[in-house]
N, C-alpha and C positions, 0 to 999 in steps of 0.2 A: 445436842444434835450432831449427827455424824453424816458427813457428805450430803447435807440437806435433808436427811431423814431424822425424825425423832427416834429416840431409843426404842419406844414402843413399836413404831413402824419397822425398824430394823429387826427387832426380835421376831415380829410377825413374818417378815419376808424370809429371814433365815430359817425359821421353823418350816415355812412352806417349801423352800428349796430343798432342805434336808428331807422333808417328807416325800417330795416328788422323786428325788434320787433313790431313796430307800424303796419307794413304791415301784419304781422301774426294776430294781433288783429283785424285789418280791415277785413281780409279774413275770420276769424271766424265769425265776425258780418255778413258778406255777406251770408255765409252759413246758418246762423240763421235767415236771413231776416231782419237784423238790419243795419242801416246806419252808426252809430258811427261817427258823424261829427267831433268831436274833434280829435279822433285818425286818421281820414282820413286827416285832415289838417296837423298833425304831419308827417304822412307817406309821403304826397305829398311834403311838404317843404323839409324834410330831404332827400328824394330820388332824387328830382331835384338837391339839393345842392351836393349830392354825385356824380351824373353824371357830373355836371358842374365842381366840383373841380377835378374830374378825368382827366380833360384836363390841369390841372395846373402842372402836373408832367413833368419833362424834357423828351423830346423824339426827335429822329432824323428822324424817319420814321413813317408813319401811321401804327398803330398796331391794332390787333383784339380788344383790350380794347377800342380803339377809336370808332370802329364800334359798339360795344355794347353800349357805351355811347350815340352815336347818335341815335341808335334804341330806347334806353330807353327814351331819351328826346322827341322823336316823339310820343312814346306811352303815356308818361306822359302828353304831350300837349293834346292828344285826351281825356285822362281821365279827365283832368281839364276842358276842354270844355264841355264834357258830363255832368259832375257834376255841374259846376257852371254857365255855359252859357245856356246849354240846359236842365238843371234841371231834368236829367234822363228820359226825355220824349221819348216814343217810342223806337226805336232801340238804342238810346243813353244810355239806361239803360244797355243793353248787352255790348256795347262798354266800358262803365265805369267798369263793373264787369270784363270782360275779360282783359281789359287793366291794371286794378289794379293788377290782378293775374300775368299777364305777366311782369309788371314792378318789382314786388316782385321776380319773378323767375329769372329775369336778375341779380338782386342783389345777390341772392343766388348762381347763376351760377358763378359769379365773385368771391364770397367768396370761393367757392370750388377750383377754379383755384388758388387763392392766398394761400389757405391752402396747396395745393399740391406743390406749389412753395417754401413754407417757413418752413413747419414742417418736421424735419429730417426723421421721420418714413414714411411720405407720399412721400417725395422726393425719398427715397430708393424704395418704392413700384411702383412709376411711375415717373422716372426721366425726361422723355420727354413729359409727359402727353398724351401719345398715348398708354399706356399700359392698360391691362384689369382693374386693380383696379380703375384707373381714369375714364375710359370709362363706366364701370359698375355703378360707383357712379353717374356720370352725367346722365346716362340713367334712373337710379332709381329715381333720383330727378325730371327729366323731366316727368316721368310717374306719380309721386305723384302730381306734379303741374297740370298736365292734369286732374287728378281726382279732385283736388281742384277747378280748374276752372269750371268743369262741375257741381260740387256740389254748387259752389257759384252762377252760373247763374241760376240753378234750385231753390236755396234757396232765392235769392233776386229778387222776382217777385213783380209786382204791387199788393198791398193789396186791398181788397174790398173797404176800406174807403179812398184809395189814395196811397200815396207813402209809401214804406217800411221804 
């Protein structure tokens, strides 16, 4: 145990944080019309690993986190197919961009849920995660990611000489 966290939990959290960091770098590249292949690989590997390891925690019943994990893995599968099997051809380009931003959003969504469950000040502000501070935070993040998705789709278009 390290700092009150099991090794498994620590690995899961580190994967998640690395995935989010890489995801924001990739998203910035998409907005700028750049592919950033290395960062994309880091984002995809760590984000898939985050979703998969999320199922390794003990549970008795199906939880909302399991639904988010399943949705994330489906989205990531589409992103991987779009990027590596379909080479961003045609509509696959938009699927890649939108799916990348959605997968990143899902990780940030879960991060916010965990912060509101673990940080004392946030627990006091929204003990049941149904109170305005939690709901407004999640709504604001959703709006920001919708804007980011729009900017990324607009920025990551086919260049005159070929792929972005």
